[in-house]
C-alpha positions, 0 to 999 in steps of 0.5 A: 189936866185929864182929858175928860176934865179938859173936854168938860172944861171946854164945854162949860167954858166954851165962850172963852175957848178957841175955835180949835178947842170947840171944833175938837170937842164937837168932833168928839161929841159927834162921834159919841152921838153916832156910836150911841145911836148905832148902839141903841138901834142895834139893841132895838133890833136885838130886843125885837128879835128876843121878844119875837122868840119869847112870844113864839115859845110862850104861845106854844107853851100856853097851847100845850098847857091848855090842850093837856 
């Protein structure tokens, strides 16, 4: 059985799985959660930075167009 299928099987049939199997999947889920959370936070900072640069340049261009 492929690893992904094995993990899915443990999650779906957890009532019939050993403590070790459940603990293994919990560890994998925790790591996946932490990695995803870090990625979301990093992307949020990046998005904020891009938005700030966009707003600065957009304001400048509008000012130049308005003033001639």
